[in-house]
C-alpha positions in Angstrom: 238.3 181.7 78.5 241.2 180.1 76.9 242.7 182.3 74.1 245.6 179.6 73.1 245.5 177.2 70.2 245.9 173.7 71.3 249.4 172.0 70.6 248.0 170.2 67.6 246.7 173.6 66.2 249.8 175.3 67.0 251.9 172.5 65.4 249.7 172.6 62.0 250.1 176.2 62.1 253.9 176.2 61.9 253.6 173.4 59.4 251.3 175.1 56.9 253.2 178.3 57.2 256.4 176.6 56.4 254.5 174.7 53.5 253.0 178.0 52.3 256.2 179.7 52.2 258.3 177.0 50.5 255.7 175.6 48.2 252.9 178.1 47.5 255.0 181.7 47.5 257.4 180.4 44.6 254.6 179.6 42.3 252.5 182.9 42.7 254.0 185.2 40.3 253.5 182.8 37.3 250.1 181.7 38.5 249.1 185.4 38.6 250.5 186.1 35.1 248.9 183.3 33.5 245.7 183.4 35.5 245.9 179.7 36.2 245.8 177.8 39.6 248.7 175.6 40.4 247.3 172.2 40.3 250.2 170.5 41.6 249.1 171.7 45.1 246.1 169.5 45.6 247.8 166.2 45.8 250.8 167.7 47.7 248.7 169.1 50.3 246.5 166.1 50.4 249.4 163.6 50.9 250.4 165.8 53.7 246.7 166.2 55.4 246.6 170.0 54.8 244.1 170.1 52.3 241.1 169.4 54.1 242.4 169.5 57.5 238.9 170.2 59.1 237.5 166.7 58.4 238.0 163.9 60.6 240.6 161.4 60.5 238.5 158.5 59.4 238.0 160.1 56.1 241.8 161.1 55.7 241.7 164.6 57.5 243.4 166.0 60.4 240.4 166.4 62.5 241.3 170.0 63.3 237.8 171.3 62.7 236.9 174.8 61.2 239.6 176.3 63.5 242.0 174.3 61.6 240.5 175.2 58.3 241.1 178.9 59.1 244.6 178.5 60.0 245.2 176.8 56.6 243.4 179.4 54.8 244.9 182.4 56.3 248.5 181.2 55.8 248.0 180.2 52.2 246.0 183.8 51.8 249.1 185.6 53.0 250.9 184.4 49.9 247.8 184.4 47.5 244.3 185.0 47.8 243.5 183.3 44.3 245.2 180.2 45.7 243.6 180.3 48.8 240.2 180.5 46.9 240.8 177.0 45.3 242.0 175.3 48.6 238.8 177.0 50.4 236.4 175.6 48.0 237.8 172.1 48.4 237.8 172.0 52.0 234.6 173.9 52.5 231.7 174.6 50.1 232.5 172.1 47.6 232.8 169.0 50.1 230.8 170.2 53.1 227.3 169.2 52.1 228.7 165.7 51.2 230.2 165.5 54.5 227.0 166.8 56.6 224.3 165.4 54.4 225.8 162.8 52.1 225.6 158.9 52.0 228.4 156.9 53.2 228.9 155.6 49.7 229.0 159.2 48.5 231.6 160.3 51.0 233.7 157.4 50.1 233.5 158.1 46.2 233.7 162.0 46.3 234.8 163.1 49.7 237.8 160.8 50.4 239.4 161.6 47.4 238.9 165.4 47.3 240.4 165.2 51.0 243.3 163.1 49.4 243.8 165.7 46.7 243.0 163.1 44.2 239.6 164.7 42.9 239.0 168.6 42.7 235.6 169.7 43.9 233.5 173.0 43.2 230.3 174.5 44.3 227.4 175.6 41.9 225.1 178.1 43.0 225.5 181.5 41.5 223.6 182.0 38.0 223.4 184.9 35.7 220.2 186.0 37.4 220.8 184.5 40.9 223.6 186.0 43.0 222.7 187.5 46.3 218.8 186.1 45.7 220.2 182.5 45.9 216.9 181.5 46.3 215.8 182.5 42.7 218.1 180.1 41.0 216.6 178.7 37.5 218.8 175.7 36.9 216.5 172.5 37.0 216.6 168.8 37.6 213.9 166.7 36.4 213.8 162.7 37.0 213.5 160.9 33.9 214.1 157.1 33.4 215.5 156.7 36.7 218.1 159.5 36.4 218.2 163.1 36.9 218.5 165.7 33.9 219.7 169.2 34.6 219.2 172.2 32.5 220.7 175.6 33.5 223.9 177.8 33.9 226.0 178.5 36.7 228.5 181.7 36.9 231.7 182.6 38.8 232.4 179.0 39.9 235.6 178.7 41.7 237.6 175.6 40.5 234.9 175.4 37.8 237.6 175.2 35.0 239.2 171.9 36.3 237.0 170.1 38.9 236.3 166.6 38.9 232.7 167.4 40.3 230.7 170.2 41.3 227.9 170.0 44.0 225.1 172.0 42.1 221.8 173.4 43.2 218.9 172.9 41.1 215.1 173.2 41.2 213.3 170.0 41.4 209.8 171.5 42.2 209.0 175.2 41.1 205.6 175.2 43.1 207.6 175.0 46.5 210.0 177.8 46.3 213.0 177.2 48.6 211.4 173.8 49.6 211.9 173.0 45.9 215.5 173.0 45.7 217.8 170.0 45.7 221.5 169.4 45.7 223.6 167.2 43.3 226.9 166.0 42.4 227.6 166.4 38.8 230.8 164.9 37.4 233.0 166.3 35.0 232.2 163.7 32.3 228.5 163.7 32.6 226.6 164.0 29.4 225.5 167.7 28.5 228.1 169.3 31.1 230.3 171.8 29.6 232.4 174.7 31.1 234.4 177.9 30.2 236.8 180.3 31.8 236.1 183.5 33.0 238.7 186.1 33.8 238.9 188.4 36.7 241.1 191.6 37.4 241.7 190.4 41.1 242.6 187.0 42.6 243.9 185.9 39.1 245.3 182.6 40.3 241.9 181.4 41.5 240.2 180.1 38.4 236.4 180.7 38.0 234.1 179.2 35.2 230.9 179.4 33.5 228.9 176.0 34.0 226.3 175.1 31.5 224.2 171.9 31.7 222.1 170.9 28.8 220.2 167.9 29.1 223.1 166.8 31.7 222.3 163.4 32.9 223.5 162.1 36.2 222.7 159.1 38.1 219.6 159.2 40.7 222.2 158.2 43.7 224.3 161.6 43.0 221.4 163.5 44.8 222.8 164.9 48.3 220.6 164.1 51.3 216.6 164.5 50.7 214.9 166.0 47.7 213.5 169.3 48.5 216.1 170.2 51.3 218.8 171.4 49.2 218.3 175.2 50.0 218.9 174.3 53.6 222.1 172.3 52.9 223.2 175.3 51.0 222.7 177.8 53.8 224.5 175.4 56.3 227.5 175.1 53.8 227.7 179.0 53.3 227.5 179.9 57.0 230.5 177.7 57.6 232.0 179.0 54.4 231.8 182.7 55.6 234.3 182.1 58.5 236.7 180.5 56.1 236.4 183.7 53.7 237.0 186.0 56.7 240.3 184.0 57.5 241.0 184.5 53.9 240.7 188.4 54.2 242.7 188.1 57.5 246.0 186.5 55.6 245.5 189.1 52.8 245.4 192.0 55.5 248.3 190.4 57.3 250.5 190.4 54.1 249.8 194.0 53.0 250.4 195.2 56.5 253.7 193.5 56.8 254.7 194.9 53.2 253.7 198.2 54.5 255.7 198.2 57.5 258.7 196.8 55.9 258.6 199.4 53.1 258.0 202.4 55.6 261.0 201.4 57.6 263.3 201.1 54.6 262.1 204.1 52.6 263.8 207.4 53.4 262.4 210.8 52.8 263.5 214.0 54.5 266.2 212.4 56.4 264.3 209.6 58.3 262.3 206.3 57.3 258.7 207.5 56.5 257.5 204.9 59.1 258.7 207.7 61.7 256.3 210.3 60.6 253.5 210.5 63.0 250.9 210.2 60.3 252.2 207.0 58.8 253.1 205.5 62.6 249.5 206.2 63.5 248.4 204.8 60.2 250.3 201.4 60.7 249.0 201.2 64.4 245.5 201.6 63.4 246.0 198.7 60.6 247.6 196.4 63.2 244.6 197.1 65.7 242.0 196.1 63.1 243.7 193.2 62.0 244.0 192.0 65.5 240.3 192.6 66.1 239.3 190.7 63.0 241.4 187.7 64.2 239.6 187.4 67.4 236.3 187.8 65.8 237.1 184.9 63.2 238.4 182.4 65.6 235.6 183.0 68.1 233.1 182.1 65.2 235.1 179.2 64.1 235.0 178.0 67.7 231.4 178.3 67.9 231.3 176.3 64.8 233.2 173.7 66.1 231.5 173.6 69.4 228.1 173.0 67.6 226.9 176.3 68.8 224.8 178.9 67.1 227.1 181.0 64.9 225.1 182.6 62.0 225.5 185.9 63.4 229.1 185.8 64.3 229.9 184.2 60.9 228.3 186.9 59.2 230.0 189.5 61.5 233.6 187.8 60.8 233.1 187.7 57.0 231.8 191.3 56.8 234.5 192.8 59.4 237.6 191.0 57.9 236.6 191.8 54.5 236.4 195.5 55.4 239.4 195.4 57.3 241.3 193.9 54.3 240.1 196.8 52.1 241.3 199.4 54.6 244.7 197.8 55.2 245.4 197.2 51.5 244.2 200.9 50.6 246.7 202.3 53.2 249.4 200.0 52.2 249.1 201.1 48.5 249.3 204.8 49.8 252.5 204.1 52.0 254.2 202.4 48.9 253.4 205.5 46.9 254.4 205.3 43.2 256.1 202.4 43.7 252.9 200.8 44.6 251.3 201.4 41.4 253.5 199.2 39.3 252.9 195.8 37.7 255.4 194.1 39.8 254.4 195.6 43.4 252.6 193.2 45.7 250.9 196.2 46.9 248.6 196.8 44.1 247.9 193.2 43.8 246.8 193.1 47.3 244.7 196.3 46.7 242.9 194.6 43.7 242.5 191.3 45.8 240.6 193.0 48.5 237.9 193.7 46.4 236.7 190.3 46.0 236.2 189.9 49.9 233.0 192.2 50.0 231.4 190.5 47.2 231.9 186.7 47.0 229.9 184.1 49.1 227.5 186.7 50.2 228.2 190.6 49.8 228.6 193.1 52.5 225.0 194.0 52.2 223.7 190.4 52.7 226.1 189.9 55.7 224.4 193.2 57.1 220.9 191.8 56.3 221.8 188.5 58.1 223.1 190.4 61.1 220.1 192.4 61.4 217.9 189.7 61.3 219.9 187.8 64.0 219.7 190.6 66.4 215.7 190.8 66.1 215.1 192.9 63.2 212.5 191.2 60.7 
């Protein structure tokens, strides 16, 4: 068993860590205050080959696979969960189906510009009445005069406020259940397409939107893969996305732990740093252990993904466990910071708020448990 990153992965980790420190960290405070994503990061990361590092070099990626994707997400999330959300969608669910199932023409028109940071992608699945039950989506797509016409609403769509296109799931045949769902590429200037921003209390720099399709007309060639196979494509995309989500929780947990450790070594009470009190030292040790456990679960799932081995169970486990670790670590970090942690300027309170998103988005913790239970044979 090899527990080492390759030389290429190590070099990338060092490079993206330096980039995140120099280019992302200075933008976070303003992005959080204004609840806006720093859009200049897309072309900057794209030019350097960091934006969608997992894709092959023939399309402009770095060929680093899901492991490379996780390295990138972790390092960005260390500074900002919200910024990591936008980058994650670009390199994952917003482009994954096009890469896996799209035509070469679609890849050249949508995937390649996304990898370069010239076009921004989003993924439209969740609806007002379809969250965990993704199969119950109500947005429809009907073929008329050689074009597809979409009607419906999508909710909580990351990058939705500024995306150039959104990969959208819609029902093409209501009589076939999940076999009647298809995937489409809806461009921002499509007639009948509109969007509005939704404000969150957490991950504020990651913008989300409500998308509305009112007789939204798109070209026939904008369907991805085969009609009726969209739900299967969605599940493929979400499984890989769970691993990336886990990496985001890992980056957040690392940041919270580092802040707590530093503060506890500097804060003096009763004549000594509070880190030396056994209760706090044990608390920090527990945090460190859980972060390390999450790391190995995540990168094992990423390795399985890259090796084209079964990974549904491991992806769900990684997403679930890492998000729970992030919740526990950020809670303890806030407690260690005490009163200072409650101030608006404190990173501890931001970490605490941001951790709640990990157990909800891209499959709640309950859904992950359902997936795991089925994978171990409980039907």
